[in-house]
C-alpha positions in Angstrom: 106.1 -181.2 149.8 106.5 -177.6 149.5 107.0 -175.2 152.2 103.4 -174.3 152.5 102.2 -177.8 152.5 104.4 -179.8 154.8 103.4 -183.5 155.7 105.3 -186.5 156.4 104.9 -189.5 154.3 102.9 -192.5 155.9 104.5 -195.2 154.0 105.6 -198.5 155.0 108.0 -199.7 152.4 111.6 -199.0 152.0 113.5 -198.7 148.8 116.6 -200.5 147.6 120.0 -199.7 149.0 122.4 -197.9 146.7 126.3 -197.8 146.7 128.4 -195.3 145.2 132.2 -195.0 144.8 133.6 -193.0 147.7 134.3 -189.5 147.0 137.1 -187.7 148.6 136.2 -185.6 151.6 137.9 -182.8 153.3 140.0 -183.8 156.6 139.8 -180.6 158.5 142.9 -179.2 160.2 143.6 -179.6 163.9 143.1 -176.3 165.3 143.8 -175.4 169.0 141.5 -172.2 169.2 137.9 -171.5 167.6 138.3 -167.5 167.5 135.4 -165.6 167.9 132.8 -168.5 167.8 130.7 -167.1 170.7 131.5 -163.6 169.3 133.7 -163.1 172.5 136.8 -161.0 172.7 140.2 -162.8 173.1 139.5 -162.9 177.0 137.0 -165.5 176.3 138.3 -167.6 173.8 136.9 -171.1 173.1 139.3 -174.3 173.3 138.5 -176.7 170.5 137.9 -180.2 172.0 140.9 -182.5 171.4 139.1 -185.4 170.6 137.9 -184.2 167.3 139.5 -182.8 164.3 138.8 -179.0 164.3 135.9 -177.3 162.4 136.2 -174.4 160.5 139.8 -174.5 159.7 139.4 -171.4 157.7 138.0 -169.4 160.7 135.1 -167.9 158.1 132.8 -165.2 159.3 133.8 -162.1 161.2 136.3 -162.5 163.7 138.2 -160.4 166.3 141.8 -160.9 166.5 143.7 -162.0 169.6 144.3 -158.3 170.8 140.8 -157.0 169.5 142.4 -154.5 167.8 140.8 -155.6 164.4 138.1 -157.8 162.9 138.9 -160.4 160.2 136.3 -160.9 157.5 136.5 -164.2 155.7 134.0 -165.7 153.1 134.2 -168.5 150.6 133.3 -168.5 147.1 134.8 -170.8 144.3 133.2 -168.8 141.3 133.4 -165.0 142.4 136.0 -162.6 140.8 135.4 -159.8 143.4 133.9 -159.5 147.0 133.6 -156.4 149.1 132.5 -156.0 152.6 130.2 -152.9 153.4 129.9 -152.1 157.0 127.2 -150.2 158.7 126.3 -148.5 161.9 122.3 -149.4 161.6 120.6 -152.3 160.6 118.2 -150.6 158.4 117.6 -147.0 156.8 121.3 -146.1 156.3 124.1 -146.3 153.8 127.4 -148.0 154.6 129.9 -146.2 156.5 132.8 -148.1 154.8 133.3 -150.5 152.5 136.3 -152.7 151.9 137.5 -154.9 148.7 138.7 -158.5 149.8 141.4 -160.2 148.7 141.1 -163.5 147.0 143.2 -166.6 147.6 142.0 -170.3 146.8 138.5 -169.6 146.7 138.8 -167.5 150.4 138.3 -163.8 150.0 139.6 -161.9 153.2 140.1 -158.4 154.7 141.3 -157.1 158.2 139.9 -154.2 159.3 141.2 -151.9 162.2 138.8 -151.5 165.0 140.1 -148.1 165.9 139.4 -146.8 162.4 136.0 -148.2 162.6 135.4 -146.2 166.1 136.7 -143.2 164.3 133.6 -143.7 161.6 131.2 -143.9 164.8 130.0 -147.5 163.7 129.3 -148.7 167.2 127.8 -152.0 166.7 129.3 -153.4 163.2 126.6 -154.6 160.8 127.9 -155.9 157.7 127.1 -157.7 154.5 128.9 -158.6 151.1 128.6 -157.5 147.5 129.9 -160.2 144.9 130.8 -160.0 141.1 131.3 -163.2 138.9 131.2 -164.4 135.5 127.6 -163.4 134.6 128.4 -160.0 136.2 132.1 -159.0 136.3 133.2 -155.8 138.1 133.1 -152.8 136.1 134.9 -149.7 137.2 132.0 -147.6 136.3 129.6 -149.6 138.6 127.7 -148.0 141.6 125.1 -149.0 143.9 121.6 -149.4 141.9 123.5 -149.4 138.3 124.0 -152.2 135.9 127.4 -151.7 134.8 129.1 -155.0 133.9 126.2 -156.8 133.9 126.0 -159.5 131.4 123.2 -162.0 132.5 121.1 -162.7 135.7 122.2 -166.2 135.3 125.1 -167.9 133.1 125.4 -171.5 131.6 127.4 -172.4 134.7 124.4 -171.2 137.2 126.2 -168.2 138.5 123.7 -165.6 139.8 125.8 -162.8 140.9 124.5 -159.2 141.3 126.3 -156.6 143.2 123.2 -154.6 144.0 122.2 -157.5 146.4 123.7 -156.9 149.9 124.5 -160.8 151.1 124.2 -162.2 154.4 127.5 -163.9 155.4 126.8 -167.7 155.5 129.0 -167.8 158.7 127.3 -164.6 160.6 127.0 -165.4 164.3 123.8 -163.3 164.5 121.9 -161.4 161.8 120.1 -158.1 162.3 116.6 -158.9 160.9 114.7 -160.7 158.1 114.4 -160.0 154.5 110.7 -159.4 155.1 110.0 -157.0 158.0 106.8 -155.1 158.7 107.9 -151.8 157.1 109.0 -153.9 154.0 107.3 -157.3 153.5 107.9 -157.3 149.7 110.7 -159.6 148.8 110.8 -158.4 145.1 113.5 -156.1 145.6 116.0 -159.1 146.3 115.5 -160.6 142.9 117.2 -160.0 139.6 115.3 -159.9 136.4 113.1 -156.7 136.4 114.6 -155.8 139.8 118.3 -156.5 139.2 119.3 -152.7 139.8 117.4 -152.5 143.0 120.1 -151.7 145.6 119.2 -153.7 149.0 122.0 -152.2 151.0 119.7 -150.1 153.1 117.0 -152.8 154.0 118.8 -156.0 153.7 119.5 -158.4 156.6 123.3 -157.9 157.7 125.4 -160.0 160.0 126.5 -158.5 163.3 129.9 -158.8 164.7 129.5 -159.7 168.2 131.5 -158.2 171.0 129.6 -159.9 173.7 131.0 -162.9 176.1 128.1 -165.3 176.1 127.8 -167.3 179.3 128.4 -171.1 179.9 125.8 -173.8 179.0 126.2 -176.1 182.0 127.2 -179.7 182.2 126.1 -181.6 179.4 124.2 -184.8 180.6 126.0 -188.1 179.1 122.8 -190.4 179.2 122.6 -193.0 176.8 120.1 -192.2 174.0 118.2 -195.6 175.0 117.5 -193.9 178.7 116.0 -191.0 177.1 112.4 -189.7 176.8 112.0 -187.1 174.0 109.7 -184.2 174.1 109.3 -182.4 170.7 108.0 -178.7 171.1 108.1 -175.4 169.6 110.5 -173.0 171.8 107.9 -170.2 171.3 104.7 -172.3 171.8 106.0 -174.0 175.0 105.5 -170.8 176.9 103.6 -168.4 174.6 100.3 -169.3 176.4 101.6 -169.9 179.8 100.2 -167.8 182.8 103.1 -168.9 185.0 105.6 -167.2 183.0 106.3 -163.5 183.2 104.4 -162.0 180.3 107.5 -160.4 178.9 109.4 -164.2 178.7 106.4 -166.0 177.0 107.6 -167.5 174.0 111.4 -166.8 174.5 114.3 -168.8 175.2 114.3 -167.6 178.4 110.6 -168.4 179.0 111.6 -171.9 177.8 114.4 -172.4 180.3 111.9 -171.6 183.3 109.9 -174.8 182.1 112.8 -177.4 182.9 111.7 -178.1 186.3 108.2 -179.2 184.9 109.7 -181.3 182.0 111.9 -182.9 184.7 109.0 -183.6 187.1 107.0 -185.0 183.9 109.8 -187.6 183.2 111.1 -185.8 180.3 114.8 -186.4 179.9 115.6 -184.7 176.5 113.6 -181.4 174.8 113.7 -181.6 171.1 113.0 -177.9 169.7 111.6 -177.5 166.3 114.2 -175.3 164.2 116.0 -172.1 166.4 118.3 -171.0 163.5 117.0 -167.8 161.9 114.1 -168.2 159.8 111.8 -165.7 158.2 109.2 -164.7 160.9 109.5 -161.1 161.7 106.3 -160.4 159.7 104.3 -162.5 161.8 102.6 -160.3 164.2 101.6 -157.4 161.7 98.4 -158.9 161.4 98.1 -161.7 164.2 95.2 -163.2 162.4 96.6 -163.4 159.1 98.4 -167.0 158.1 99.3 -165.7 154.8 103.4 -166.4 154.2 103.7 -167.1 157.9 106.3 -170.0 158.7 105.5 -170.8 162.5 107.4 -174.0 162.4 110.5 -172.6 161.1 111.7 -174.8 158.3 113.1 -172.1 155.8 116.3 -171.3 157.2 117.9 -167.9 156.4 121.3 -168.6 158.4 122.9 -171.9 159.9 124.6 -170.1 162.8 122.4 -167.4 164.1 119.8 -168.2 166.9 116.6 -166.7 165.9 116.1 -163.2 167.1 112.3 -163.5 167.5 112.6 -166.1 170.4 115.0 -164.1 172.6 113.8 -161.8 175.3 116.9 -159.8 174.8 117.2 -159.1 171.1 120.1 -156.6 171.4 123.2 -157.7 169.5 124.8 -160.9 171.3 121.4 -161.0 173.4 119.9 -164.2 171.4 123.1 -166.1 171.6 123.5 -165.6 175.3 119.9 -166.0 176.1 119.9 -169.4 174.3 123.0 -170.7 176.2 121.3 -169.8 179.3 118.3 -171.7 178.3 120.5 -174.8 177.5 122.2 -174.3 180.9 118.8 -174.3 182.6 117.8 -177.5 181.0 121.1 -179.0 181.5 120.9 -178.0 185.2 117.7 -180.3 185.5 119.6 -183.3 183.8 117.5 -182.9 180.4 119.6 -183.0 177.0 118.7 -180.2 174.4 118.2 -181.5 170.9 117.6 -179.1 168.0 115.6 -180.0 164.7 117.9 -178.6 161.8 117.2 -177.9 158.3 120.2 -178.6 156.1 118.3 -180.0 152.9 117.1 -176.5 151.7 117.2 -173.0 152.9 114.8 -170.0 153.1 116.4 -168.3 150.2 113.5 -169.8 148.1 113.1 -172.2 145.2 111.3 -172.1 141.9 109.2 -168.6 141.5 107.9 -169.7 137.9 110.5 -167.6 136.0 114.3 -168.3 136.2 115.0 -164.5 136.8 112.7 -164.5 140.0 114.9 -166.2 142.6 115.4 -164.5 145.9 119.2 -163.4 146.4 119.6 -163.0 150.1 123.1 -165.1 150.7 124.2 -168.4 149.5 122.7 -167.8 146.1 124.4 -164.4 145.5 128.0 -165.7 146.6 128.3 -169.4 145.0 125.1 -170.5 143.5 126.2 -173.8 142.2 128.4 -174.7 145.2 125.7 -174.3 147.9 122.5 -175.4 145.8 122.1 -178.6 143.4 120.8 -177.4 140.0 119.2 -178.8 137.1 121.2 -180.1 134.3 121.1 -177.1 132.7 122.1 -175.1 135.7 119.1 -172.6 135.4 117.1 -174.0 138.3 117.3 -175.6 141.5 117.1 -179.4 141.4 114.0 -180.1 143.6 112.7 -183.8 144.3 111.6 -183.1 148.0 109.2 -180.3 147.3 110.6 -177.5 149.4 112.1 -175.2 146.4 115.3 -176.7 145.9 118.0 -179.0 147.3 121.1 -177.8 149.3 124.0 -179.2 147.6 125.0 -181.8 150.5 127.7 -183.6 148.3 129.8 -180.2 147.7 133.0 -180.3 150.0 132.6 -176.5 150.6 128.6 -176.8 151.2 129.5 -179.7 153.4 131.8 -177.6 155.1 129.0 -175.2 156.2 127.0 -177.9 157.5 129.7 -179.5 159.9 130.7 -176.0 160.7 127.3 -175.0 161.8 126.8 -178.2 163.5 129.7 -178.1 165.7 129.3 -174.6 166.6 125.8 -175.4 167.9 127.3 -178.3 169.8 130.4 -177.1 171.1 129.8 -173.5 171.6 125.8 -173.2 171.9 125.7 -176.7 174.3 123.4 -178.6 172.1 123.4 -182.4 172.7 122.1 -183.7 169.6 120.3 -182.9 166.5 117.3 -184.1 164.5 117.9 -183.4 160.9 114.9 -182.7 158.5 114.5 -184.6 155.4 117.7 -186.2 156.3 118.1 -188.4 153.1 119.1 -185.2 151.3 122.4 -185.4 153.4 123.0 -188.9 151.9 122.8 -187.7 148.2 126.0 -188.5 146.1 125.3 -186.2 143.3 125.4 -182.5 142.8 123.4 -181.5 139.7 120.9 -183.0 137.5 120.2 -186.2 139.6 119.5 -187.4 143.2 121.2 -190.7 144.4 121.0 -191.6 148.3 124.0 -193.7 149.5 124.1 -195.4 152.9 127.9 -196.3 152.5 129.6 -193.7 150.6 132.0 -191.8 152.9 131.7 -188.7 151.0 128.2 -187.7 151.9 127.3 -185.5 154.8 125.8 -188.1 156.8 129.0 -190.1 157.2 131.2 -187.1 157.6 129.2 -185.7 160.3 129.5 -189.1 162.6 133.1 -189.1 161.3 134.1 -186.1 162.7 131.9 -185.7 165.6 131.2 -189.3 166.8 127.7 -190.7 168.1 127.3 -191.1 171.8 128.1 -194.4 172.8 125.4 -197.1 173.6 126.1 -197.0 177.2 126.3 -193.2 177.4 129.2 -190.8 177.6 130.4 -187.9 175.5 129.1 -187.8 171.9 126.3 -186.3 169.7 122.6 -188.0 169.4 122.2 -188.2 165.8 118.6 -188.5 164.7 117.1 -188.4 161.3 114.0 -187.7 159.7 114.8 -190.4 157.2 112.6 -189.8 154.2 111.4 -186.9 151.6 108.9 -187.3 149.1 111.2 -187.6 145.9 112.4 -190.8 144.3 114.9 -192.7 146.3 114.2 -190.4 149.4 112.2 -192.7 151.7 115.1 -194.5 153.6 113.6 -195.7 156.8 116.2 -198.3 158.3 118.8 -197.6 156.0 120.9 -194.8 157.6 124.5 -195.4 158.4 126.1 -196.6 161.7 126.0 -193.9 164.1 122.2 -192.5 163.2 119.1 -193.1 164.8 115.8 -192.4 162.9 112.4 -191.5 163.4 110.8 -195.0 162.8 107.9 -194.0 160.5 107.2 -197.7 160.0 106.6 -198.0 163.9 104.1 -195.1 163.6 102.3 -196.4 160.7 102.0 -200.2 162.0 100.8 -199.3 165.3 98.4 -196.7 163.9 97.0 -199.2 161.3 96.4 -201.7 164.0 94.6 -199.3 166.2 92.5 -197.4 163.7 92.2 -199.4 160.4 91.4 -202.9 161.9 89.6 -204.7 158.8 90.7 -202.4 156.4 94.7 -202.6 156.6 96.6 -205.7 157.1 98.6 -205.9 160.2 100.0 -209.4 161.5 101.0 -210.3 165.0 104.7 -210.7 163.6 104.6 -207.0 162.3 103.4 -205.9 165.8 106.2 -207.9 167.5 109.0 -206.3 165.4 107.8 -202.9 166.4 107.3 -203.6 170.2 110.7 -205.5 170.4 112.9 -202.6 168.6 112.2 -203.1 164.8 115.4 -205.6 164.4 114.3 -206.1 160.9 115.0 -202.3 160.4 118.2 -202.0 162.4 119.7 -205.2 163.3 121.2 -205.7 159.9 123.6 -203.3 160.0 125.0 -203.5 163.3 122.6 -200.7 164.9 120.7 -201.1 168.2 117.0 -200.8 169.4 117.5 -197.3 170.5 118.3 -196.4 167.2 114.8 -196.6 166.6 113.2 -193.3 167.5 109.7 -194.6 168.2 106.7 -192.2 168.0 103.1 -192.1 167.4 102.8 -188.5 166.5 105.1 -185.6 165.8 104.7 -181.9 165.0 103.8 -183.0 161.4 100.4 -184.4 161.2 97.6 -185.0 164.0 98.2 -184.1 167.7 97.7 -187.5 170.0 94.4 -186.6 170.9 93.4 -185.5 167.1 94.8 -189.0 165.9 91.9 -190.8 167.7 89.2 -187.8 167.6 89.5 -187.0 163.8 88.5 -188.9 160.8 90.1 -186.4 158.3 91.9 -183.4 158.1 90.0 -180.0 158.6 92.7 -177.4 157.5 90.4 -175.0 155.8 88.8 -173.6 159.1 89.0 -170.0 160.4 91.7 -168.3 162.7 93.2 -169.5 165.3 92.9 -173.3 163.9 93.2 -172.2 160.2 93.5 -172.0 157.3 96.5 -174.1 156.5 97.0 -175.8 153.0 98.7 -179.1 152.6 98.8 -182.0 155.0 98.4 -185.6 154.3 95.2 -186.9 153.5 96.1 -190.6 154.8 96.5 -189.9 158.4 95.5 -193.7 159.5 93.2 -191.7 162.0 89.5 -193.0 163.4 87.4 -190.9 166.0 86.6 -194.2 167.8 82.9 -193.5 166.7 82.9 -190.1 168.4 83.0 -191.6 172.0 85.1 -189.3 174.0 85.9 -192.1 176.5 86.9 -194.4 173.8 89.2 -191.5 172.2 90.9 -191.2 175.6 91.4 -194.9 175.9 93.0 -195.2 172.4 95.4 -192.3 173.5 96.3 -194.2 176.6 97.0 -197.3 174.4 99.1 -195.1 172.0 101.0 -193.4 174.6 101.7 -197.1 176.2 103.1 -198.4 173.1 105.8 -195.8 173.2 106.7 -196.2 176.8 106.5 -200.2 176.7 108.4 -200.7 173.2 112.2 -201.3 173.0 113.6 -197.8 171.2 113.6 -194.4 172.0 110.2 -193.0 172.7 109.3 -189.4 171.5 106.2 -187.5 172.5 105.3 -184.2 171.3 104.6 -181.1 173.7 101.3 -180.7 175.1 100.3 -184.3 174.2 100.5 -185.0 177.9 97.2 -182.8 178.4 95.8 -184.3 175.1 96.3 -180.8 173.3 94.3 -180.4 170.2 94.6 -178.5 166.8 91.1 -179.0 166.1 91.9 -181.6 163.4 94.4 -179.3 161.5 97.2 -181.8 160.4 99.3 -178.9 158.9 99.4 -176.3 161.2 102.9 -174.9 159.9 101.8 -171.6 159.4 99.9 -170.9 162.7 101.4 -168.7 165.3 98.3 -168.8 167.4 96.7 -170.6 170.4 96.2 -173.5 168.3 100.0 -174.5 168.4 100.8 -172.8 171.9 100.6 -175.4 174.6 97.4 -174.6 176.8 98.3 -174.7 180.5 94.9 -174.6 181.8 93.8 -178.3 181.6 90.4 -179.7 182.3 89.7 -182.5 184.5 89.8 -185.3 181.8 93.5 -183.6 180.7 94.9 -183.4 184.1 93.9 -187.1 184.6 95.5 -188.1 181.3 98.7 -186.1 182.4 98.8 -188.4 185.7 98.9 -191.2 183.6 101.4 -189.9 181.3 103.7 -189.0 184.2 103.5 -192.3 185.9 104.1 -194.3 182.6 107.1 -192.4 182.0 108.1 -192.9 185.5 107.9 -196.4 185.1 109.8 -196.8 181.9 112.7 -194.8 183.7 112.6 -197.1 186.6 113.0 -200.3 184.6 116.1 -200.9 182.5 114.5 -204.2 180.8 112.2 -201.8 178.7 115.4 -200.1 177.5 117.5 -202.6 176.2 121.1 -201.8 174.8 120.8 -205.0 172.3 118.0 -206.7 170.6 116.1 -209.0 173.0 116.8 -212.6 172.4 114.5 -215.6 173.4 117.3 -217.5 175.0 117.4 -218.0 178.5 120.9 -216.7 179.4 120.9 -216.9 182.9 119.6 -220.4 183.7 116.3 -219.5 185.5 114.2 -221.1 182.9 112.7 -218.1 181.5 113.7 -216.6 178.0 114.6 -213.0 178.0 111.8 -212.3 175.7 108.8 -214.5 174.8 105.8 -214.0 173.1 102.3 -215.5 174.0 98.9 -215.9 172.4 96.0 -215.1 174.6 95.6 -219.0 175.5 99.3 -218.5 177.0 101.0 -220.7 174.5 103.8 -219.6 171.9 102.6 -218.3 168.6 103.3 -220.7 165.8 103.6 -219.7 162.1 100.0 -219.5 161.5 99.4 -217.2 164.6 102.1 -215.2 163.4 101.1 -214.6 159.8 97.2 -214.3 160.6 96.3 -210.6 160.3 93.1 -211.6 161.6 94.7 -212.2 165.0 94.7 -208.7 166.9 95.8 -209.8 170.2 99.5 -210.3 171.4 101.1 -210.7 174.9 105.0 -210.9 175.9 107.0 -211.6 179.0 110.3 -210.0 179.7 112.5 -211.8 182.1 113.7 -208.5 184.1 116.5 -210.6 186.1 118.7 -210.3 182.9 118.5 -206.8 183.2 118.6 -206.4 186.8 115.0 -205.8 186.9 111.5 -207.4 187.9 109.8 -209.7 185.6 107.2 -207.8 183.3 104.3 -208.8 181.2 102.4 -206.9 178.8 99.1 -208.0 176.9 97.6 -205.8 174.0 94.0 -206.4 172.8 93.4 -204.9 169.5 89.9 -206.3 169.2 86.7 -204.3 170.0 85.6 -207.1 172.5 86.7 -209.0 175.6 89.6 -211.2 175.3 90.7 -213.7 178.1 94.6 -214.0 178.6 96.0 -217.0 180.4 99.1 -215.6 182.1 102.7 -217.2 181.8 104.5 -218.0 184.9 106.2 -215.1 186.4 110.0 -215.4 187.7 110.2 -218.0 190.3 108.8 -217.4 193.8 106.9 -214.3 192.6 103.3 -213.2 191.5 101.9 -210.8 189.0 100.7 -207.4 190.0 98.8 -204.9 188.0 100.6 -201.6 187.1 97.9 -200.5 184.8 94.8 -201.6 182.3 94.3 -198.9 179.8 90.5 -199.8 179.9 87.9 -197.4 180.4 86.8 -198.8 184.0 90.3 -197.8 185.3 90.4 -194.3 184.1 91.6 -191.9 186.9 94.4 -190.5 188.6 95.8 -193.9 189.8 95.2 -195.9 186.4 98.9 -196.3 186.7 99.7 -197.6 190.1 102.3 -196.1 191.9 105.1 -198.4 193.2 104.0 -200.5 195.9 100.2 -200.2 195.4 100.0 -202.7 192.4 97.1 -205.1 192.7 97.8 -208.8 192.8 96.7 -210.6 189.9 98.1 -214.3 190.7 100.6 -216.8 189.3 101.0 -219.1 186.2 97.5 -220.1 184.4 95.7 -217.2 186.2 93.3 -215.6 183.5 92.6 -212.0 183.0 89.9 -210.7 180.8 91.1 -207.8 179.0 88.4 -205.2 177.7 88.7 -204.3 174.0 91.3 -202.1 172.6 93.2 -202.0 175.7 96.7 -203.0 177.4 97.5 -204.8 180.2 100.9 -204.3 182.2 101.8 -206.5 185.1 105.0 -206.7 187.4 106.4 -209.6 189.2 106.9 -209.1 192.7 
């Protein structure tokens, strides 16, 4: 996939596991203080957690010292021969006020600058960037900005791409001033070498900001176990951009998002997962609101790994985005909701191949140390790209890994984030730097294993820790790794998604056996049980930002991406969506959506829904709206009657899941009777009420399955679920409820029951009966009973 045609693979096969000899990894020094992590002055120093080795032991970036009398600039490059920092009093349109050559020592270049001196120069807010020289462009005393003095080549045999005419963003900057492309300068050609090598970017390039503001707190982090979470994936801008209940100035901002915390809590959400929030190219989106050319709404082209994106802040002044982001996190924490962030450490927004080895953009990492930060081809002339997004970040290089770990720790410890979803995360398991790609689950030197070693995962029973979630695939060889991530990692379970979509939408075309369905409903032990992981390591989902919405999954037979604004045009997107419009009948489409949502809430694992699916939002069959900063992607807060009814269904199902620990097992279910009441912890049934034999389990022509959970083993009520995937009615013979109990109906997703009370409120469930009672379940419907 390239950045203009992102789509997730719809695959149901894993690739062989590989192992590699462990490589040495850096053991970070214990540091008591992380100076300036929030841009605070010394009165607001942040103490590093004692439970973890300190991160960023080199204190890279621009930091005030303990007395705030000076600033130290530190940047790393293994191959640079000279680096200078240029300081500006304005983000654009002005030359530097002063520049300083940094002193190099072991690959770290540093310089301490007097604040009094800077004040004398009238700098005010300090904006800064670096210029770097190296083997392909060594320093020459005759060099001036815009000259080619000292130039040897745009790229040398080692992959160096130094060009001192390109002002570089500090990879450790806590905020940056603007994007490379701006409304006044949308062309990025000036950032390239080749014909533009002499173009000086100092007056218009993005700059780091030395922060002096003290950001507020982020509240008390929830310690809830991941197994007890219900995740709501949403874009921070799209959440409120079209919300009439939010003041217009706050719509689409961190501040506006924080105002939705009470709503999400009332819906039943316990964790909000935001699409990427790190700085990405989007300053030009509003120049022509109806244009999609080059737009990057989703945000998967990162420009800096520390800075919260300014465009999502109401307060865009220096320090404003950081403070406002933390205030948003606090609002969610105060509502008991975790904040998870989608992060992109597999590639950057510095661009990949342009078709010519001399036309790569030089914004930051590439101009500082190309072969450290990027995986390159064997000849070091081009990025190594087996994911389709422009070139892999060099995740196996220790220094490049440091940046990942330091960045994640900053978002966790300073900005208050509770967990992370990693885009194309198999790249973080790469064990090869250049000319190859080799994923390893066991190599302790990978970024995957280092992250959980230095910042442990949240325990199964809850407590302090990080919720680590992987998108366990890309599109290149050896990148599809569902079920093959290290201990401590949870995964988006694409096999869960594909299996249940196929059973709903491809009956008679795709093969799905009852045994396969049972594996998915029960937590996918076949994927996660062989390596010590648990059911909750399976993040179950039917839809995500990639692909169709929940409504469109059951209302669209194929994608329709080449349509007019605001629903298009968009390129790319999968042609195999495992979707079906249910014959074009709206009532049947809503029924199918109810089933899909019920699958999530009644399966073992961690359920994830997408923002707006509670109201059956649509993107009008566009399955790849990565570039639509429009009402197509903004949540619609004016639902019609059918959407409001579905929202009530959603709300009550979420509440039911939260009320019943039997649906949220810490360990995989067993068939054994562990408390001597005559019932197995989990037992499966055919519609006739008998235990499935091998023939039934393996017959893909059987599309009905039921199961009973002995809730007493979880301090809960007994539960029974029956699923009828057939188009016609199926009669289910009910098994015995727990002794002295009867079965009561919580919900039947059939069309006849559609309405605000389709999920009965506790205590109002209809009595169905006891053992051997029969229940006729309509076609393509699900039944949920509770024992009382």
